[in-house]
C-alpha positions in Angstrom: -13.4 -16.2 6.0 -16.2 -14.3 4.2 -14.4 -12.1 1.6 -11.0 -12.9 0.2 -9.1 -10.3 -1.7 -6.4 -11.6 -4.1 -4.1 -9.0 -5.5 -2.1 -9.5 -8.6 0.8 -7.5 -7.2 3.0 -7.7 -10.3 0.5 -6.3 -12.7 -0.5 -3.6 -10.2 3.1 -2.4 -9.7 3.5 -2.2 -13.5 0.3 -0.2 -13.8 1.3 2.1 -10.9 4.6 2.8 -12.4 3.7 3.4 -16.0 0.6 5.5 -15.2 2.8 8.0 -13.5 6.4 7.6 -14.8 6.0 10.3 -17.5 3.7 12.7 -15.6 4.5 12.3 -11.9 7.8 10.7 -11.3 8.0 11.1 -7.5 11.3 10.9 -5.6 12.3 11.3 -2.0 14.7 14.0 -1.0 17.5 11.5 -1.2 16.6 10.6 -4.9 14.8 7.3 -4.3 12.0 6.9 -7.0 8.6 6.2 -5.3 6.0 6.9 -7.9 5.1 3.2 -8.3 5.1 2.7 -4.5 2.9 5.7 -3.9 0.4 4.7 -6.6 0.3 1.1 -5.5 -0.4 2.1 -1.9 -3.1 4.4 -3.1 -4.8 1.7 -5.2 -4.6 -0.8 -2.3 -6.2 1.6 0.2 -9.0 2.4 -2.2 -9.6 -1.3 -2.8 -9.7 -2.0 0.9 -12.2 0.7 1.4 -14.5 -0.6 -1.3 -14.1 -4.4 -0.8 -13.7 -4.6 3.0 -12.0 -8.0 2.9 -11.4 -10.1 6.0 -8.6 -12.0 4.3 -6.0 -11.0 1.7 -3.1 -12.3 -0.3 -0.7 -10.4 -2.6 0.8 -12.6 -5.3 4.1 -11.8 -7.1 6.0 -13.4 -10.0 9.3 -15.0 -8.9 12.5 -13.9 -10.7 13.2 -17.3 -12.0 11.8 -18.7 -15.2 8.5 -20.6 -15.1 7.3 -23.9 -16.4 5.9 -22.0 -19.4 9.5 -21.1 -20.5 10.2 -24.8 -20.5 7.2 -25.4 -22.7 8.0 -22.5 -25.0 11.4 -20.9 -24.8 10.2 -17.7 -26.5 7.5 -17.1 -23.8 7.5 -13.4 -23.0 10.7 -13.1 -24.9 9.6 -9.9 -26.7 9.3 -7.9 -23.5 11.7 -5.0 -23.2 14.1 -4.6 -20.3 12.5 -2.9 -17.3 13.8 0.6 -16.2 15.9 0.5 -13.1 13.5 3.0 -11.4 10.8 0.3 -11.6 13.0 -2.6 -10.6 14.1 -0.8 -7.5 10.5 -0.2 -6.4 9.4 -3.9 -6.5 11.3 -4.4 -3.2 9.8 -1.2 -1.8 6.4 -2.6 -2.5 7.3 -5.8 -0.7 8.7 -3.8 2.2 5.4 -1.8 2.3 3.3 -5.0 2.5 5.6 -6.4 5.3 5.2 -3.1 7.3 1.4 -3.3 6.7 1.3 -6.9 7.9 -0.1 -8.1 4.6 0.6 -11.7 3.4 2.6 -11.8 0.2 3.6 -14.9 -1.7 5.8 -15.9 -4.6 7.3 -19.2 -5.7 9.9 -20.2 -8.2 8.6 -21.8 -11.4 5.1 -20.1 -11.3 3.6 -16.7 -12.0 1.4 -14.6 -9.8 -1.6 -15.7 -12.0 -1.0 -19.3 -11.0 -0.8 -18.5 -7.3 -4.1 -16.6 -7.6 -5.7 -19.4 -9.7 -4.7 -22.0 -7.0 -6.2 -19.8 -4.3 -9.5 -19.6 -6.3 -9.5 -23.4 -6.5 -8.6 -23.9 -2.9 -11.3 -21.5 -1.6 -14.1 -22.4 -4.0 -16.9 -21.7 -1.5 -15.5 -18.3 -0.3 -16.5 -15.0 -2.0 -13.4 -13.7 -3.8 -12.4 -10.6 -5.6 -9.2 -10.5 -7.8 -7.6 -7.0 -8.1 -5.6 -6.9 -11.3 -4.9 -5.0 -14.6 -4.3 -8.3 -16.4 -7.3 -9.5 -18.5 -6.0 -13.1 -18.4 -7.5 -13.3 -14.9 -11.0 -13.1 -16.4 -10.7 -16.9 -17.0 -11.0 -17.4 -13.2 -14.4 -15.8 -12.9 -17.0 -18.1 -11.4 -20.1 -17.9 -9.2 -17.9 -16.9 -6.2 -15.1 -15.1 -7.9 -15.2 -11.6 -9.5 -12.3 -9.7 -11.1 -11.8 -6.0 -10.2 -10.1 -4.9 -13.4 -8.0 -1.8 -13.5 -8.8 0.1 -16.7 -7.7 3.6 -17.6 -5.1 5.2 -15.4 -5.3 4.5 -11.7 -8.8 5.4 -10.7 -11.1 3.6 -13.1 -12.0 0.0 -12.2 -14.7 -2.4 -13.4 -16.0 -5.3 -11.3 -16.4 -8.2 -13.8 -18.6 -11.2 -13.2 -19.9 -13.9 -15.6 -22.8 -11.8 -16.7 -20.8 -8.7 -17.5 -18.1 -10.6 -19.2 -20.7 -12.2 -21.5 -22.5 -8.9 -22.1 -19.2 -7.1 -23.1 -17.3 -9.8 -24.9 -19.8 -12.5 -25.7 -17.5 -15.0 -23.9 -17.6 -17.3 -20.9 -14.6 -17.3 -18.5 -13.4 -20.6 -20.0 -13.4 -19.1 -23.5 -10.8 -16.5 -22.5 -8.2 -19.3 -22.9 -9.8 -20.5 -26.2 -9.6 -17.0 -27.5 -5.9 -16.6 -26.7 -5.1 -20.0 -28.2 -6.5 -18.8 -31.5 -5.5 -15.1 -31.6 -2.4 -15.3 -29.5 -1.2 -12.6 -27.1 1.6 -10.3 -28.2 2.3 -9.1 -24.6 3.2 -12.7 -23.5 4.5 -13.7 -27.0 1.9 -16.4 -27.2 1.8 -17.3 -30.9 -1.8 -18.4 -31.5 -2.7 -19.1 -35.2 -1.4 -16.9 -38.0 -4.0 -14.7 -39.5 -6.5 -15.0 -36.7 -7.3 -11.8 -34.8 -9.8 -11.1 -32.1 -12.8 -10.7 -34.4 -12.2 -14.0 -36.2 -11.4 -15.9 -33.0 -14.7 -14.7 -31.4 -16.6 -15.7 -34.5 -15.1 -19.2 -34.4 -15.9 -19.5 -30.7 -19.4 -18.2 -31.3 -19.9 -21.0 -33.8 -17.9 -23.8 -32.2 -17.6 -22.8 -28.5 -14.1 -24.1 -27.8 -10.7 -24.8 -29.5 -11.6 -28.5 -29.6 -14.9 -27.5 -31.2 -13.0 -25.6 -33.9 -10.8 -28.5 -34.8 -13.8 -30.9 -34.7 -15.5 -28.8 -37.4 -12.7 -27.9 -39.8 -14.8 -29.3 -42.6 -17.0 -26.2 -42.2 -14.1 -23.9 -42.8 -12.1 -23.1 -46.0 -9.3 -21.0 -47.5 -6.3 -19.6 -45.7 -8.1 -19.8 -42.3 -8.5 -23.6 -42.8 -4.9 -24.0 -44.0 -3.5 -22.1 -41.1 -5.6 -24.0 -38.5 -4.5 -27.3 -40.1 -0.8 -26.5 -40.3 -0.6 -24.8 -36.9 -2.6 -27.1 -34.8 0.3 -27.9 -32.4 0.9 -24.2 -32.1 -2.7 -23.5 -31.2 -2.7 -26.1 -28.5 0.6 -24.9 -27.2 -0.9 -21.4 -27.0 -3.9 -22.9 -25.1 -1.5 -24.4 -22.5 0.5 -21.2 -22.2 -2.6 -19.1 -21.7 -4.2 -21.5 -19.1 -3.7 -20.4 -15.5 -2.3 -23.3 -13.4 -4.4 -24.1 -10.3 -2.3 -26.6 -8.5 0.7 -24.6 -7.2 2.1 -26.1 -4.0 1.3 -23.2 -1.8 2.5 -23.1 1.8 -0.1 -20.6 3.1 -2.4 -21.1 6.1 -5.8 -19.5 6.7 -4.4 -17.6 9.7 -1.7 -16.0 7.5 -4.4 -14.6 5.2 -6.5 -12.9 7.8 -6.7 -9.1 7.3 -5.0 -7.7 10.4 -3.4 -4.4 9.3 -0.7 -2.7 11.3 -1.6 0.9 10.6 0.9 2.4 13.0 3.8 0.6 11.4 2.5 1.5 8.0 2.4 5.2 8.9 6.0 4.9 10.0 7.0 3.3 6.7 5.2 5.9 4.7 6.9 8.7 6.5 10.2 7.1 5.9 9.5 7.6 2.1 8.0 11.1 2.7 4.4 10.2 1.9 2.6 12.5 4.4 -0.6 12.7 2.3 -0.9 8.9 2.5 -0.3 9.0 6.2 -3.2 11.4 6.5 -5.3 9.1 4.3 -4.8 6.0 6.5 -5.9 7.9 9.6 -9.6 7.2 8.6 -8.9 3.5 8.6 -7.0 3.4 11.9 -9.5 3.1 14.8 -7.4 1.1 17.1 -7.2 2.5 20.7 -3.8 3.6 21.8 -2.1 1.8 24.7 -1.2 5.2 26.1 -4.2 6.8 27.9 -3.8 10.6 28.1 -5.7 12.2 31.0 -5.9 15.9 30.8 -6.4 18.4 33.7 -6.9 22.2 33.6 -3.7 24.0 34.0 -2.9 25.0 37.6 0.6 26.3 38.5 0.4 24.5 41.8 0.4 21.1 40.0 3.7 21.9 38.2 6.2 23.0 40.8 8.7 20.3 40.2 10.6 19.6 36.9 8.1 19.9 34.1 8.1 19.1 30.4 6.9 21.8 28.0 6.2 21.7 24.2 4.3 23.4 21.5 1.6 21.3 19.9 1.4 21.4 16.1 4.1 24.1 16.0 4.7 25.5 12.5 6.1 28.5 10.7 3.9 30.4 8.3 6.0 32.8 6.2 7.9 34.6 9.0 5.3 34.0 11.7 5.6 31.1 14.1 2.5 29.6 15.6 1.0 26.5 17.3 -2.3 25.1 18.5 -1.4 25.0 22.2 1.3 24.8 24.8 1.5 21.4 26.6 2.9 20.9 30.0 3.4 17.5 31.7 4.9 15.8 34.7 4.6 12.3 36.1 1.1 13.0 37.4 -0.6 15.6 35.2 -0.9 16.8 31.6 -2.4 20.2 30.6 -2.9 22.2 27.5 -2.9 26.0 27.2 -4.6 27.4 24.1 -2.1 29.5 22.1 -4.7 32.0 21.2 -5.8 32.5 24.8 -2.7 32.2 27.0 -3.7 32.7 30.6 -1.8 35.1 32.9 -1.3 32.2 35.3 0.7 30.3 32.6 2.7 33.4 31.7 3.8 33.8 35.3 4.6 30.1 35.7 6.6 30.1 32.4 8.7 33.0 33.6 9.3 31.5 37.1 12.3 29.5 38.4 10.5 26.2 38.1 12.8 23.7 36.3 11.6 23.0 32.8 12.8 20.8 30.0 11.4 21.2 26.5 11.0 19.9 23.0 12.3 22.4 20.4 13.1 25.1 22.9 14.0 27.6 20.2 10.5 27.4 18.8 9.1 27.7 22.3 11.1 30.9 23.0 9.8 32.5 19.8 6.2 31.5 20.6 6.4 32.9 24.1 8.0 36.1 22.9 5.1 36.6 20.4 2.8 36.8 23.5 5.2 39.1 25.3 6.3 36.7 28.1 9.4 34.7 28.8 10.1 31.0 29.2 12.8 30.7 31.9 14.9 28.0 33.5 14.8 25.5 30.6 17.6 23.2 31.5 17.3 20.6 28.6 16.0 20.2 25.1 15.0 16.6 24.6 15.1 16.9 20.9 18.8 17.8 21.0 19.4 15.2 23.6 17.8 12.4 21.6 19.4 13.6 18.3 22.9 13.3 19.8 22.1 9.7 20.6 20.2 8.9 17.3 20.7 11.3 14.4 17.7 9.9 12.5 15.4 11.7 14.9 15.1 14.9 12.7 11.4 15.5 13.2 8.7 15.0 15.9 7.0 12.4 13.8 10.2 10.3 13.6 10.5 10.7 17.4 7.0 9.4 17.8 7.6 6.5 15.4 10.6 5.4 17.5 8.4 5.4 20.6 5.4 3.8 18.9 3.1 6.7 19.4 0.1 6.8 17.0 0.2 9.9 14.8 -3.2 11.3 13.8 -3.0 14.6 12.1 -6.7 15.2 12.8 -6.2 14.8 16.6 -2.6 16.1 16.8 -3.0 17.5 20.4 -3.9 14.0 21.6 -0.9 12.5 19.8 1.4 15.2 21.2 0.0 14.6 24.7 1.0 11.0 24.4 4.4 12.1 23.3 4.7 14.5 26.3 3.8 11.7 28.7 6.4 9.5 27.1 9.1 12.2 27.4 8.4 12.4 31.1 8.9 8.7 31.4 12.0 8.6 29.3 13.7 11.8 30.5 16.1 10.2 33.0 17.0 7.6 30.4 17.8 10.3 27.8 20.1 12.0 30.3 21.9 8.8 31.2 22.4 8.0 27.4 24.5 11.2 27.2 
């Protein structure tokens, strides 16, 4: 393990949702909100590209109350109720990670921060980057740990290390906790000390270094500041405990589970389920795994296709009222050929009109395409799309068909993907007929 990426999934889902909820509330055709899911996937893909980890863990808050609520009943009590559109998408994000083969973890009684803090302690000698929008994580920075902090919107990040933290805030990582113990944190309802804001808290830490140091030097303070520190000492130390990330969570996670072994094909299937075709296109640049199906092409020769032959249009589409495609594909149990749609040979036209038995995918589209080139496609006995749909009504598109048969979908090499599909159809044709 050389580079461990630790993702604060809860804070990232919140950021993903609220950054788009009022400007880009995405929904599927069935009405399922997906804006947080879409933005979360986008952020993760960008982080993977930049960080290039060989191990990864996504940490979530559990639904149950934590040990901090036992210490302070009002912990996070001021937070408003979450919108249902956000609540629903937390499970979608978990499903996404499962489809992607990414390790996620949550445990009752602890927060995502504590899981990440424990991982930082466990893997002290491994280079680590924490992806989060929560500035509390800055306390975990050390010689081997950096924090990639989400800042404005979804695209701006800053990689924080010890030097940058000190340059920007004049603090060490440990002083993040001291700072919160003095000034409190309204987002978590951590009380701090009344009357102490960020400016005063930093001045005290600049002078006395730690919360302990402040209380050891009360004789150097006066007025209302001294009075509040004296009367609220217990509250200050309670705030210190609440702000401290716990680093001894009983995690049941092995090194092997953390290894970065993405399932790009299953991820593509998941994304298409939620109608995220742009993200499917994006992940194609990550997916370099060779396909199990080896497609071997031969030049079209009618003599090779005298028995039952599968025919389809590759990358068929309708532009306004015009139907077009990249190529015709023909396949049998021995051969696979493509015929460029813009340069259809006379040999193919004669073969298409012949009495050779053919079965097709989307025969209606094929008939239109052939007619556009003034030739006929005859003796088509079956349409495998209709056959399969009668058995499984979820198969409404070619991509869903490919998903079911575990065929890689690469929009940049769509003829290759369609060729794999054609070969699979030939192998499954008898089974499809028997199913009916």
